[in-house]
C-alpha atoms as a printed R data frame, in Angstrom:
    type eleno elety resid chain resno       x       y      z
1   ATOM     1    CA   MET     A     1  -3.223  -3.438 31.169
2   ATOM     2    CA   ILE     A     2  -6.994   1.977 37.808
3   ATOM     3    CA   ARG     A     3  -6.062   4.897 35.717
4   ATOM     4    CA   GLY     A     4  -7.833   8.156 34.998
5   ATOM     5    CA   ILE     A     5 -10.125   8.872 37.913
6   ATOM     6    CA   LEU     A     6  -8.843   5.694 39.473
7   ATOM     7    CA   GLY     A     7  -5.153   6.373 38.787
8   ATOM     8    CA   PHE     A     8  -3.490   8.070 35.773
9   ATOM     9    CA   SER     A     9  -1.434   6.656 32.928
10  ATOM    10    CA   GLY     A    10   2.044   8.152 32.654
11  ATOM    11    CA   ALA     A    11   1.291   8.849 29.004
12  ATOM    12    CA   LEU     A    12  -1.056  11.608 30.139
13  ATOM    13    CA   ALA     A    13   1.468  13.449 32.289
14  ATOM    14    CA   LEU     A    14   2.025  16.042 29.563
15  ATOM    15    CA   VAL     A    15  -1.647  16.692 28.806
16  ATOM    16    CA   VAL     A    16  -2.364  20.410 29.083
17  ATOM    17    CA   SER     A    17  -6.059  20.508 28.270
18  ATOM    18    CA   LEU     A    18  -8.790  17.896 28.186
19  ATOM    19    CA   PRO     A    19 -12.079  17.669 26.303
20  ATOM    20    CA   ALA     A    20 -15.070  19.001 28.165
21  ATOM    21    CA   ALA     A    21 -17.240  16.330 29.749
22  ATOM    22    CA   ALA     A    22 -20.155  17.572 27.660
23  ATOM    23    CA   ASP     A    23 -18.226  16.512 24.552
24  ATOM    24    CA   TRP     A    24 -18.239  12.850 25.576
25  ATOM    25    CA   ASN     A    25 -18.679  10.752 22.441
26  ATOM    26    CA   PRO     A    26 -18.079   7.000 22.902
27  ATOM    27    CA   ALA     A    27 -18.190   6.376 19.149
28  ATOM    28    CA   ALA     A    28 -15.402   8.920 18.636
29  ATOM    29    CA   VAL     A    29 -13.339   7.252 21.364
30  ATOM    30    CA   ARG     A    30 -13.758   3.865 19.714
31  ATOM    31    CA   HIS     A    31 -12.744   5.437 16.421
32  ATOM    32    CA   ASP     A    32  -9.605   6.853 18.070
33  ATOM    33    CA   LEU     A    33  -8.732   3.400 19.374
34  ATOM    34    CA   THR     A    34  -9.100   1.749 15.973
35  ATOM    35    CA   ARG     A    35  -6.816   4.454 14.490
36  ATOM    36    CA   GLY     A    36  -4.171   3.919 17.192
37  ATOM    37    CA   GLU     A    37  -4.911   7.249 18.900
38  ATOM    38    CA   ALA     A    38  -4.873   5.753 22.386
39  ATOM    39    CA   VAL     A    39  -3.570   8.873 24.156
40  ATOM    40    CA   GLN     A    40  -6.419  10.919 22.725
41  ATOM    41    CA   ALA     A    41  -8.871   8.225 23.806
42  ATOM    42    CA   LEU     A    42  -7.414   8.344 27.321
43  ATOM    43    CA   GLN     A    43  -7.920  12.095 27.458
44  ATOM    44    CA   ALA     A    44 -11.569  11.723 26.488
45  ATOM    45    CA   THR     A    45 -12.270   8.939 28.988
46  ATOM    46    CA   HIS     A    46 -10.518  10.815 31.785
47  ATOM    47    CA   ALA     A    47 -12.634  13.907 31.120
48  ATOM    48    CA   ARG     A    48 -15.780  11.776 31.168
49  ATOM    49    CA   LEU     A    49 -14.816  10.035 34.412
50  ATOM    50    CA   ALA     A    50 -13.997  13.353 36.040
51  ATOM    51    CA   ASP     A    51 -17.673  14.221 35.526
52  ATOM    52    CA   GLN     A    52 -19.240  10.741 35.785
53  ATOM    53    CA   THR     A    53 -16.963   8.695 38.013
54  ATOM    54    CA   ASP     A    54 -18.949   5.451 37.720
55  ATOM    55    CA   ASP     A    55 -19.591   5.392 33.970
56  ATOM    56    CA   PRO     A    56 -18.786   1.749 33.108
57  ATOM    57    CA   GLN     A    57 -18.728   2.462 29.381
58  ATOM    58    CA   ALA     A    58 -16.000   5.078 29.845
59  ATOM    59    CA   GLN     A    59 -14.086   2.760 32.187
60  ATOM    60    CA   PHE     A    60 -14.273  -0.073 29.674
61  ATOM    61    CA   LEU     A    61 -12.973   2.140 26.864
62  ATOM    62    CA   GLN     A    62 -10.296   3.536 29.135
63  ATOM    63    CA   ALA     A    63  -9.056   0.027 29.914
64  ATOM    64    CA   MET     A    64  -8.712  -0.610 26.180
65  ATOM    65    CA   ALA     A    65  -6.787   2.623 25.717
66  ATOM    66    CA   LEU     A    66  -4.477   1.828 28.634
67  ATOM    67    CA   ALA     A    67  -3.671  -1.566 27.147
68  ATOM    68    CA   ASP     A    68  -3.014   0.004 23.751
69  ATOM    69    CA   THR     A    69  -0.489   2.437 25.249
70  ATOM    70    CA   GLY     A    70   1.323  -0.448 26.912
71  ATOM    71    CA   ASP     A    71  -0.029   0.096 30.425
72  ATOM    72    CA   ILE     A    72  -1.103  -3.521 30.791
73  ATOM    73    CA   ALA     A    73  -1.067  -3.391 34.593
74  ATOM    74    CA   GLY     A    74  -3.404  -0.394 34.603
75  ATOM    75    CA   ALA     A    75  -5.757  -2.052 32.132
76  ATOM    76    CA   VAL     A    76  -5.797  -5.266 34.164
77  ATOM    77    CA   ALA     A    77  -6.618  -3.341 37.350
78  ATOM    78    CA   LEU     A    78  -9.520  -1.576 35.642
79  ATOM    79    CA   TYR     A    79 -10.884  -4.756 34.073
80  ATOM    80    CA   ARG     A    80 -10.687  -6.478 37.468
81  ATOM    81    CA   THR     A    81 -12.744  -3.683 38.991
82  ATOM    82    CA   LEU     A    82 -15.313  -3.955 36.198
83  ATOM    83    CA   SER     A    83 -15.453  -7.743 36.580
84  ATOM    84    CA   ARG     A    84 -16.407  -7.310 40.234
85  ATOM    85    CA   LYS     A    85 -19.084  -4.724 39.407
86  ATOM    86    CA   TYR     A    86 -20.431  -6.582 36.364
87  ATOM    87    CA   PRO     A    87 -19.625 -10.281 36.887
88  ATOM    88    CA   GLN     A    88 -21.948 -11.344 34.063
89  ATOM    89    CA   ARG     A    89 -20.240  -9.184 31.414
90  ATOM    90    CA   ALA     A    90 -18.438 -11.753 29.314
91  ATOM    91    CA   ARG     A    91 -16.487  -9.158 27.300
92  ATOM    92    CA   VAL     A    92 -14.850  -7.815 30.447
93  ATOM    93    CA   TRP     A    93 -13.721 -11.316 31.425
94  ATOM    94    CA   ASN     A    94 -12.514 -11.985 27.877
95  ATOM    95    CA   ASN     A    95 -10.342  -8.860 27.751
96  ATOM    96    CA   LEU     A    96  -9.020  -9.509 31.245
97  ATOM    97    CA   GLY     A    97  -8.057 -13.041 30.226
98  ATOM    98    CA   VAL     A    98  -6.298 -11.763 27.104
99  ATOM    99    CA   LEU     A    99  -4.173  -9.346 29.123
100 ATOM   100    CA   TYR     A   100  -3.347 -11.976 31.745
101 ATOM   101    CA   ALA     A   101  -2.077 -14.170 28.916
102 ATOM   102    CA   ARG     A   102   0.039 -11.311 27.546
103 ATOM   103    CA   GLN     A   103   1.621 -11.070 30.995
104 ATOM   104    CA   GLY     A   104   2.332 -14.808 30.976
105 ATOM   105    CA   ARG     A   105  -0.219 -15.404 33.764
106 ATOM   106    CA   LEU     A   106  -1.789 -18.364 32.017
107 ATOM   107    CA   ALA     A   107  -3.583 -19.921 34.987
108 ATOM   108    CA   GLU     A   108  -5.347 -16.617 35.696
109 ATOM   109    CA   ALA     A   109  -6.066 -16.198 31.986
110 ATOM   110    CA   ARG     A   110  -7.749 -19.607 31.939
111 ATOM   111    CA   LYS     A   111  -9.968 -18.686 34.889
112 ATOM   112    CA   ALA     A   112 -10.987 -15.336 33.395
113 ATOM   113    CA   LEU     A   113 -11.761 -16.804 29.977
114 ATOM   114    CA   SER     A   114 -13.703 -19.651 31.583
115 ATOM   115    CA   ARG     A   115 -15.839 -17.017 33.313
116 ATOM   116    CA   ALA     A   116 -16.388 -15.338 29.943
117 ATOM   117    CA   VAL     A   117 -17.589 -18.610 28.413
118 ATOM   118    CA   GLU     A   118 -19.815 -19.367 31.406
119 ATOM   119    CA   SER     A   119 -21.355 -15.885 31.251
120 ATOM   120    CA   ALA     A   120 -22.057 -16.053 27.518
121 ATOM   121    CA   PRO     A   121 -22.360 -19.588 26.129
122 ATOM   122    CA   GLY     A   122 -21.608 -19.501 22.409
123 ATOM   123    CA   TYR     A   123 -19.236 -16.539 22.703
124 ATOM   124    CA   ALA     A   124 -16.837 -17.724 19.986
125 ATOM   125    CA   THR     A   125 -14.035 -15.230 20.660
126 ATOM   126    CA   ALA     A   126 -13.726 -16.254 24.303
127 ATOM   127    CA   GLU     A   127 -13.935 -19.942 23.385
128 ATOM   128    CA   THR     A   128 -11.093 -19.494 20.885
129 ATOM   129    CA   ASN     A   129  -8.981 -17.574 23.387
130 ATOM   130    CA   LEU     A   130  -9.606 -20.219 26.029
131 ATOM   131    CA   GLY     A   131  -8.490 -22.913 23.610
132 ATOM   132    CA   ASP     A   132  -5.288 -21.003 22.885
133 ATOM   133    CA   VAL     A   133  -4.571 -20.697 26.598
134 ATOM   134    CA   TYR     A   134  -5.047 -24.441 27.065
135 ATOM   135    CA   LEU     A   135  -2.562 -25.035 24.231
136 ATOM   136    CA   ALA     A   136  -0.079 -22.672 25.876
137 ATOM   137    CA   LEU     A   137  -0.549 -24.378 29.247
138 ATOM   138    CA   ALA     A   138   0.067 -27.751 27.604
139 ATOM   139    CA   SER     A   139   3.258 -26.440 25.980
140 ATOM   140    CA   ASP     A   140   4.499 -25.185 29.335
141 ATOM   141    CA   ALA     A   141   3.648 -28.538 30.938
142 ATOM   142    CA   TYR     A   142   5.709 -30.388 28.299
143 ATOM   143    CA   ARG     A   143   8.613 -28.017 28.941
144 ATOM   144    CA   ARG     A   144   8.460 -28.668 32.687
145 ATOM   145    CA   ALA     A   145   8.210 -32.409 32.073
146 ATOM   146    CA   GLN     A   146  11.389 -32.237 29.989
147 ATOM   147    CA   GLN     A   147  13.158 -30.345 32.771
148 ATOM   148    CA   GLN     A   148  12.097 -33.063 35.185
149 ATOM   149    CA   GLY     A   149  13.553 -35.864 33.080
150 ATOM   150    CA   ALA     A   150  10.957 -36.745 30.441
151 ATOM   151    CA   ASP     A   151  12.234 -37.744 27.000
152 ATOM   152    CA   ALA     A   152  13.483 -34.485 25.429
153 ATOM   153    CA   ASP     A   153  12.768 -35.454 21.812
154 ATOM   154    CA   ALA     A   154   9.227 -36.518 22.610
155 ATOM   155    CA   MET     A   155   8.504 -33.339 24.599
156 ATOM   156    CA   ASN     A   156   9.980 -31.122 21.887
157 ATOM   157    CA   ARG     A   157   7.846 -32.808 19.232
158 ATOM   158    CA   ARG     A   158   4.733 -32.177 21.284
159 ATOM   159    CA   ARG     A   159   5.669 -28.550 21.909
160 ATOM   160    CA   ARG     A   160   6.458 -27.896 18.236
161 ATOM   161    CA   ALA     A   161   3.113 -29.375 17.225
162 ATOM   162    CA   LEU     A   162   1.320 -27.105 19.695
163 ATOM   163    CA   GLU     A   163   3.245 -23.995 18.713
164 ATOM   164    CA   GLN     A   164   2.201 -24.413 15.097
165 ATOM   165    CA   LEU     A   165  -1.392 -24.005 16.278
166 ATOM   166    CA   LEU     A   166  -0.816 -20.946 18.451
167 ATOM   167    CA   PRO     A   167  -1.294 -17.511 16.826
168 ATOM   168    CA   SER     A   168   0.944 -14.503 17.394
169 ATOM   169    CA   LEU     A   169   0.404 -12.467 20.530
170 ATOM   170    CA   PRO     A   170  -2.097  -9.684 19.700
171 ATOM   171    CA   SER     A   171  -2.791  -6.174 20.841
172 ATOM   172    CA   ALA     A   172  -5.674  -5.431 23.182
173 ATOM   173    CA   ALA     A   173  -8.989  -5.298 21.420
174 ATOM   174    CA   ALA     A   174 -10.966  -2.157 20.734
175 ATOM   175    CA   GLY     A   175 -14.524  -2.873 21.790
176 ATOM   176    CA   ASP     A   176 -17.937  -1.387 22.237
177 ATOM   177    CA   ALA     A   177 -20.447  -0.616 24.944
178 ATOM   178    CA   ASP     A   178 -24.179  -1.059 24.851
179 ATOM   179    CA   ALA     A   179 -26.920   1.519 25.083
180 ATOM   180    CA   ALA     A   180 -27.249   0.921 28.818
181 ATOM   181    CA   ASN     A   181 -23.694   2.238 29.269
182 ATOM   182    CA   ALA     A   182 -22.433  -1.107 30.563
183 ATOM   183    CA   PRO     A   183 -19.409  -2.907 29.107
184 ATOM   184    CA   GLN     A   184 -20.297  -4.715 25.930
185 ATOM   185    CA   ALA     A   185 -18.696  -6.883 23.285
186 ATOM   186    CA   VAL     A   186 -15.359  -6.515 21.628
187 ATOM   187    CA   LYS     A   187 -15.626  -6.966 17.884
188 ATOM   188    CA   PRO     A   188 -14.632 -10.504 16.852
189 ATOM   189    CA   SER     A   189 -12.414  -9.130 14.098
190 ATOM   190    CA   ASP     A   190 -10.540  -6.993 16.621
191 ATOM   191    CA   ALA     A   191 -10.603  -9.389 19.547
192 ATOM   192    CA   ALA     A   192  -7.221 -10.465 20.853
193 ATOM   193    CA   SER     A   193  -6.361 -14.114 21.229
194 ATOM   194    CA   ALA     A   194  -4.182 -15.311 24.047
195 ATOM   195    CA   PRO     A   195  -1.103 -17.483 23.420
196 ATOM   196    CA   SER     A   196   1.837 -17.786 25.745
197 ATOM   197    CA   PRO     A   197   4.863 -15.492 25.353
198 ATOM   198    CA   ASN     A   198   6.999 -18.542 24.501
199 ATOM   199    CA   ALA     A   199   4.718 -19.463 21.630
200 ATOM   200    CA   ALA     A   200   4.638 -15.893 20.386
201 ATOM   201    CA   ALA     A   201   8.417 -15.828 20.313
202 ATOM   202    CA   SER     A   202   8.535 -19.008 18.258
203 ATOM   203    CA   THR     A   203   6.217 -17.565 15.604
204 ATOM   204    CA   SER     A   204   7.739 -14.099 15.345
205 ATOM   205    CA   THR     A   205  11.498 -14.650 15.561
206 ATOM   206    CA   ALA     A   206  12.132 -12.565 12.456
207 ATOM   207    CA   THR     A   207  10.140  -9.681 13.922
208 ATOM   208    CA   ASP     A   208  12.020  -9.970 17.220
209 ATOM   209    CA   GLN     A   209  15.338  -9.727 15.404
210 ATOM   210    CA   ALA     A   210  14.187  -6.797 13.284
211 ATOM   211    CA   ILE     A   211  12.979  -4.851 16.339
212 ATOM   212    CA   ASP     A   212  16.247  -5.656 18.155
213 ATOM   213    CA   GLN     A   213  18.146  -4.156 15.224
214 ATOM   214    CA   VAL     A   214  15.997  -1.012 15.202
215 ATOM   215    CA   LEU     A   215  16.543  -0.472 18.921
216 ATOM   216    CA   SER     A   216  20.272  -1.089 18.488
217 ATOM   217    CA   ARG     A   217  20.420   1.577 15.746
218 ATOM   218    CA   TRP     A   218  18.359   3.910 17.915
219 ATOM   219    CA   ALA     A   219  20.729   3.538 20.887
220 ATOM   220    CA   LYS     A   220  23.856   3.832 18.715
221 ATOM   221    CA   ALA     A   221  22.587   6.949 16.943
222 ATOM   222    CA   TRP     A   222  21.745   8.557 20.278
223 ATOM   223    CA   SER     A   223  25.146   7.634 21.704
224 ATOM   224    CA   ALA     A   224  26.856   9.054 18.604
225 ATOM   225    CA   GLN     A   225  24.640  12.165 18.894
226 ATOM   226    CA   ASP     A   226  23.680  11.670 15.256
227 ATOM   227    CA   VAL     A   227  20.304  13.419 15.062
228 ATOM   228    CA   ALA     A   228  19.547  12.358 11.481
229 ATOM   229    CA   ALA     A   229  20.177   8.683 12.206
230 ATOM   230    CA   TYR     A   230  18.253   8.944 15.479
231 ATOM   231    CA   LEU     A   231  15.171  10.459 13.843
232 ATOM   232    CA   ALA     A   232  15.374   8.007 10.928
233 ATOM   233    CA   VAL     A   233  14.179   5.136 13.119
234 ATOM   234    CA   TYR     A   234  10.929   6.989 13.912
235 ATOM   235    CA   SER     A   235   7.819   6.674 11.769
236 ATOM   236    CA   ASN     A   236   6.657   9.586  9.655
237 ATOM   237    CA   ASP     A   237   3.418   9.169 11.598
238 ATOM   238    CA   TYR     A   238   5.113   9.169 15.004
239 ATOM   239    CA   GLN     A   239   2.655  10.301 17.676
240 ATOM   240    CA   PRO     A   240   4.146  12.521 20.424
241 ATOM   241    CA   SER     A   241   2.513  12.384 23.838
242 ATOM   242    CA   GLY     A   242  -0.039  14.915 24.969
243 ATOM   243    CA   ASP     A   243  -0.469  18.129 23.003
244 ATOM   244    CA   THR     A   244   3.070  18.228 21.616
245 ATOM   245    CA   SER     A   245   3.153  18.722 17.847
246 ATOM   246    CA   ARG     A   246   5.538  16.739 15.687
247 ATOM   247    CA   ALA     A   247   7.563  19.898 14.927
248 ATOM   248    CA   GLN     A   248   7.898  20.633 18.654
249 ATOM   249    CA   TRP     A   249   8.859  17.044 19.318
250 ATOM   250    CA   ILE     A   250  11.615  17.118 16.681
251 ATOM   251    CA   ARG     A   251  13.065  20.284 18.236
252 ATOM   252    CA   GLN     A   252  12.988  18.613 21.648
253 ATOM   253    CA   GLN     A   253  14.763  15.535 20.307
254 ATOM   254    CA   ARG     A   254  17.531  17.611 18.714
255 ATOM   255    CA   VAL     A   255  18.251  19.190 22.099
256 ATOM   256    CA   ARG     A   256  17.940  15.865 23.885
257 ATOM   257    CA   VAL     A   257  20.455  14.156 21.602
258 ATOM   258    CA   THR     A   258  23.017  16.931 21.094
259 ATOM   259    CA   GLN     A   259  22.988  18.981 24.296
260 ATOM   260    CA   PRO     A   260  25.145  16.735 26.539
261 ATOM   261    CA   LYS     A   261  28.872  16.703 25.814
262 ATOM   262    CA   SER     A   262  28.723  12.927 25.572
263 ATOM   263    CA   VAL     A   263  26.000  10.307 25.777
264 ATOM   264    CA   ASP     A   264  26.022   6.563 26.222
265 ATOM   265    CA   VAL     A   265  22.770   4.668 25.690
266 ATOM   266    CA   ARG     A   266  22.364   0.914 25.852
267 ATOM   267    CA   VAL     A   267  19.315  -1.335 25.612
268 ATOM   268    CA   SER     A   268  18.770  -4.809 27.020
269 ATOM   269    CA   ASP     A   269  16.082  -7.314 28.024
270 ATOM   270    CA   ILE     A   270  14.057  -6.639 24.877
271 ATOM   271    CA   GLN     A   271  10.662  -8.356 24.865
272 ATOM   272    CA   VAL     A   272   8.757  -8.156 21.570
273 ATOM   273    CA   THR     A   273   5.059  -8.761 21.004
274 ATOM   274    CA   LYS     A   274   3.858  -9.004 17.404
275 ATOM   275    CA   ASP     A   275   0.346  -7.584 17.060
276 ATOM   276    CA   SER     A   276  -0.035  -8.088 13.316
277 ATOM   277    CA   ALA     A   277   2.062  -8.374 10.180
278 ATOM   278    CA   ASP     A   278   2.810  -4.626 10.312
279 ATOM   279    CA   ARG     A   279   2.534  -3.747 13.992
280 ATOM   280    CA   ALA     A   280   4.532  -4.827 17.040
281 ATOM   281    CA   GLN     A   281   5.317  -3.681 20.558
282 ATOM   282    CA   ALA     A   282   8.524  -3.917 22.579
283 ATOM   283    CA   THR     A   283   9.348  -3.459 26.243
284 ATOM   284    CA   PHE     A   284  13.015  -3.076 27.112
285 ATOM   285    CA   HIS     A   285  15.515  -1.761 29.635
286 ATOM   286    CA   GLU     A   286  17.313   1.490 28.799
287 ATOM   287    CA   HIS     A   287  20.586   2.466 30.475
288 ATOM   288    CA   TYR     A   288  21.431   6.144 29.931
289 ATOM   289    CA   GLN     A   289  24.599   7.948 31.010
290 ATOM   290    CA   ALA     A   290  25.521  11.556 30.184
291 ATOM   291    CA   ALA     A   291  27.403  14.399 31.904
292 ATOM   292    CA   GLY     A   292  27.729  12.507 35.149
293 ATOM   293    CA   GLN     A   293  24.035  11.578 35.172
294 ATOM   294    CA   GLU     A   294  22.901   7.982 34.990
295 ATOM   295    CA   ARG     A   295  19.490   6.383 34.858
296 ATOM   296    CA   ASP     A   296  17.949   2.998 34.269
297 ATOM   297    CA   VAL     A   297  14.358   2.894 33.027
298 ATOM   298    CA   THR     A   298  11.934   0.466 31.452
299 ATOM   299    CA   ARG     A   299  10.608   1.710 28.119
300 ATOM   300    CA   HIS     A   300   7.704   0.657 25.933
301 ATOM   301    CA   MET     A   301   7.460   1.353 22.200
302 ATOM   302    CA   VAL     A   302   4.966   0.598 19.461
303 ATOM   303    CA   PHE     A   303   6.471  -0.187 16.045
304 ATOM   304    CA   VAL     A   304   4.936  -0.155 12.574
305 ATOM   305    CA   ARG     A   305   6.344  -1.473  9.333
306 ATOM   306    CA   GLU     A   306   6.728   1.150  6.609
307 ATOM   307    CA   ASP     A   307   8.130   0.271  3.192
308 ATOM   308    CA   GLY     A   308   9.474  -2.972  4.606
309 ATOM   309    CA   ASN     A   309  11.245  -1.319  7.575
310 ATOM   310    CA   TRP     A   310  10.175  -1.284 11.212
311 ATOM   311    CA   ARG     A   311   9.974   2.188 12.778
312 ATOM   312    CA   ILE     A   312   8.886   3.641 16.108
313 ATOM   313    CA   ARG     A   313   5.273   4.893 16.151
314 ATOM   314    CA   ARG     A   314   4.753   5.618 19.876
315 ATOM   315    CA   GLU     A   315   6.798   5.397 23.073
316 ATOM   316    CA   SER     A   316   6.352   5.684 26.796
């Protein structure tokens, strides 16, 4: 990460009311995205697309919002649709390539970014992203060569040299659209680069461990039905979904944690993506058991660092 008119994000399931189509303000939506208000941006784009189903500007902004909420598959589907409608729009190809890379689909990322470069020669962001993908592909090739019998020390030296060049895996970029209402450029300062997941892990091990510890405390506090400890891992700026206020959300969490006679929560398969020095995302598997009920779900959370500690900012 089609949603909205073309398929909804689960994050919008709790939305009660939506902005009127007449209130459509692309600049306000972009502002929401830069502030991390992706759910609000999704509401606005959905309202717009309910009235103007083929507005490419709204679709482009919606794809960004989907990616920012963690719905990478939905964002990819929407960018693919836009790439077919507007094959010369380099920014669409760039963002699609970035998200392919975040999914570990490096060959597809290379093709998408190559299309971006072909469509807009001199587009520095896409050129940089394409270079990062080539580095990641080379690292993977060295790893496969080692598995097939190549000298392990030599392959490891090559991979370490490459990984020092690869940046951390970013968040999806918040972009813009031109006056003709067609998809336009992402800002270079916000544009996401595209390393492989393996390289991201090598450059953000400390973050991975810190997020693992937060999720462990979260699961243990829930299992112990310790509301104070459970809420302590959430940011003071935690953003509930839909129209739920923070006070309402806290009341809901108290019931959620304490109502069952006993609760057992475990997390596993944690995959961390570091967006910046103070922002990261994690996808993980949650196993929940309480009062004879059992469920296994995949969760996505956005974390921010506050006063040196990582805390949960959003979840889905």
